[in-house]
C-alpha positions, 0 to 999 in steps of 0.5 A: 512301480509297486504300491509299497514304493509309491507309498514310500514316495508319498510319505517322503513328500508328506514329510517335506511339505510339512516343513514348507511354508503355509502356502503349501499346507493346503497341498498336504491335505490333498495327499491322502486323496492323491495316494488313493488316486495313485493306487487306482491309477497304477492298477489301471496301468497309468502314471501320475507325477507326484504333487509338487510345491514351488519351494522344494528343498535343495538337492543334497549336493547343493545344501551348503551353497543354498545355506550361504545364499540364504544367509547373504540375502538375510544380511542384505535385507537387515542392512536395507531395513537399517538404512531405511530406518536411518533415513526415516529417523534422521529428518524427524530428529532434525525437525525436533532439533530445529523446533527446540532451537526456536522454542521460546517458552510458548512465544506467539506466532509473530505473523499473528501478532504483527497486527492486532487480531481485528486488523490482521487481514488487509481491507479489500482482500476478500474480493481481490483476485489475489486475495481470499474469498473470506468475508471482510472485517467489516470495519472492526477496530480502526487502526487508530482505535483507542484501546480499552486500557487507554480509553479508561484513562482520564486524559483522552488526548492525542497520545491515546488516539495515536497510542498502541493497542493494549492487546497488540505486541507487534514487531517493532518494524521501525523502532530505532530508525533515525528519522532526524538524520539528514546527513548525506541524503541525496537528493533532498526532498521537501513537501509543502502543503496547506492544511487544517487537518487533525494530528490524527491525519497529519502524523501518519501522512508526515512519517510515511513520507519520511520513510520513503525519503522526504526530509523537510516539510513546510506546512501552512496551518490553520483551523484544527491544524493550528491548535497548540496541541497539534503544532507543539507536536509538529514543531518538535519533529526535525525538518518540519516548519510550521507557518501560521495563517496570521494577519501578518502573513495575509498582509504579506501575501497581499503584497505578492507579485502574483496579484499583478500577474495574469496566470492566476487572475481567473481565480481571484476574488471567488469563494470556496475552492477558488479562494483555496486555490489562490491561497495554495499558490501564494503559500507555494511561492513562499515555500520555494524561497524557504526550500532554496534557503534550506538547500533542497533539491526537489519540492512537491506540493501535496495535501494531507489526504494524498500519499506518494506511491513511488512505484517503478523505482528499484526500491520503494523510495521517492529519493531513489525515484528522483535520483534516477531522473535525468539532470535535464528534467525540471519537473516530474508529473505524478498521475493520481489514483483515486481511492475507491472505498468499499464501505461507508463507515471508514474511520482511518482511510490510510489503513482501511482503503486499499482499492484505487482507480487508476489514472487515464495515463496509466491505462490503454485507451481502449480499456479506459473508454471501453469500461468508462461507463462502468467505472463512472457509475453515473457520476459526472466524470471518471474521477470524483475530483481532479485527475491531472496529478501533482508534480515535483520540481527541481528547486532552482532560480526563477521558480514560481507555482503554476497552481496547486498541481504544477510548477513553472519558471519565469525564465524558461518553460520547464522540461517535464516528464510523466512517470509511467508507474509512480502515482499520487494516491488521493484519498478523496471522499473516503469518509461519510463525514467528508460530505458535511465537512466540505459543506461547513467550509463554504458559505455558498447557496445550494443552487446549481448556479451559485455552486459554479462560482464556489467549486471547480469540479462538478462532483464537488458541486453535486456533493455540496447541494446534497449535503446542504439540502438532504436528510442524513439518511438521504445523504448516506444513501446518495453516498453509497450510490455514488461513492461506495463500491458495493458491487463486488462483481463489478469490482472484480471485473474492473480489477481484472481489467486493470481499471481498479488496483490494490495497493497495500504498501502505504497501509503496511508502512503506516501500520508498521509505524504505529506498531513501532510506537513512532506516533506515540513517541512523537506526542509524548516527546512534545509533552515532555519537552514543550517548545515555545511557539515560534509562530509570529517570530518565525513568520516575521523572519519568513516574511522578511526573506520572501520580501527580499527574494521578491524584491531581488528577483528582477535584479538577479542579472546585476544592476546593469542588466536589471531593467533588461531582465525586468522587461524580459520577465514581463514579456514572458508574463504576457504570454504565460498560460493560465495556472493549471487548475484541478481537472477531471480526466477526459470523457467521451466529449473530449475524445470526440473533440480531439478526434475532430480537431 
């Protein structure tokens, strides 16, 4: 090939490369050098292939086919881009549409307004394995705290204490509930109790149990609970019967058959807790008669510092729980859990305490005894107070109390079962003031010997001595050491092992009741429709009924069989066991004794 032919070919390639993409432009700059090299190579007789690029123009015979392919590829690319754009814009459009549907002109997030800002996190969640690691609320703003708007009012009464926070606009979870309706309720459940608590404590306790299915309450009141400001509200609530601790009531109970029986005799004529135990048993005897007349199916004795936790049912309902109990069961035992407070400034236990120590019956034995020392923390027993639970009994003939914790029957030994999950939540010593309040209710001397005749449980004895002899600062130090759970590492360990547990359901229910205005409505309704006190007249009617019931107990078999029935009952009384007192859970000594026996 001569030089002119080579030059023409290179010139042709130069024109082609100028039409190629940018990636071939670098090759164009090399063409002069290539031309010189080609000429030199030809002079020496060699050959060199012309430079090429990866994108060469099509041959003349395929020009029309290539144009069609390029057009088709371009159309496919445009279509793909449009589909991708559609898939991107469609979710955005749907999200914008949903946002527009939910928009209410700047409505606050309901999850942030259900509870007041200072109580939005449940207490104790800061060191729960399932909770956040953030710091606790530090006790800010008790649930029943008076708002600034209501505190400035001149009438600082129960309506303010139980009123809603002025800054709270929570969702009305229970507004519109028919708490007064008891039609077609099965089974009908009655709670009876003896109390001297304030309305601040009784109302949440009462309505919580209404929510879980209790329809009737028989309350024996004295002290603070017997004041007109409290009883007027309680008597205005459907299903609540108030019995005052009057002179007539005491005289009537002094004639009770219980004084002639042996099962409670070990508690007679002793002060403080023993006296309370006898009083509760006498009140329970009267409540049985009233429950039968009201057509109740179940009766439970409960204090106002105790809440029923119906775990294990298909729904959070005591009614559902008892409905599933077999017909041949006479008594259901609820093991109790004990509150484990984490601060010494608790004001409202029902909404500030979430950690509880499980009952021995709900723990594996190796866990219970393996962690007994850590769970006891130097106190006399595993629980501060009692550990043998409370019970619900079917209302039937010949029933009688068997102390504050159990029921019995004059004609048979009750068939009882113990629940595996449900429990009584006992809020004991939850407030620092509980030390002094217990001291003020008892006139015993603060000596080790004298407190034994006043208190049944060892911790109550120690607490009474401390409250009677120590300064306030010494009492607080003792309270923090023996009652308050301040060691978060220990708490977390026992929570993971199952000795401690978190329970939030009662707290959430009571907060929901308050946010719905149930408590304030009860107070204002009682003020708007005052009720005449039914104290003495009602008690006289009750006394008459109880007297009639007691006098006919031995005649229920008919006149011909009355003497035989009396002999049968008296024979059973002779062999009856003593009343079940409040008892602590088993310790190492009990375990060793049971192993040796």
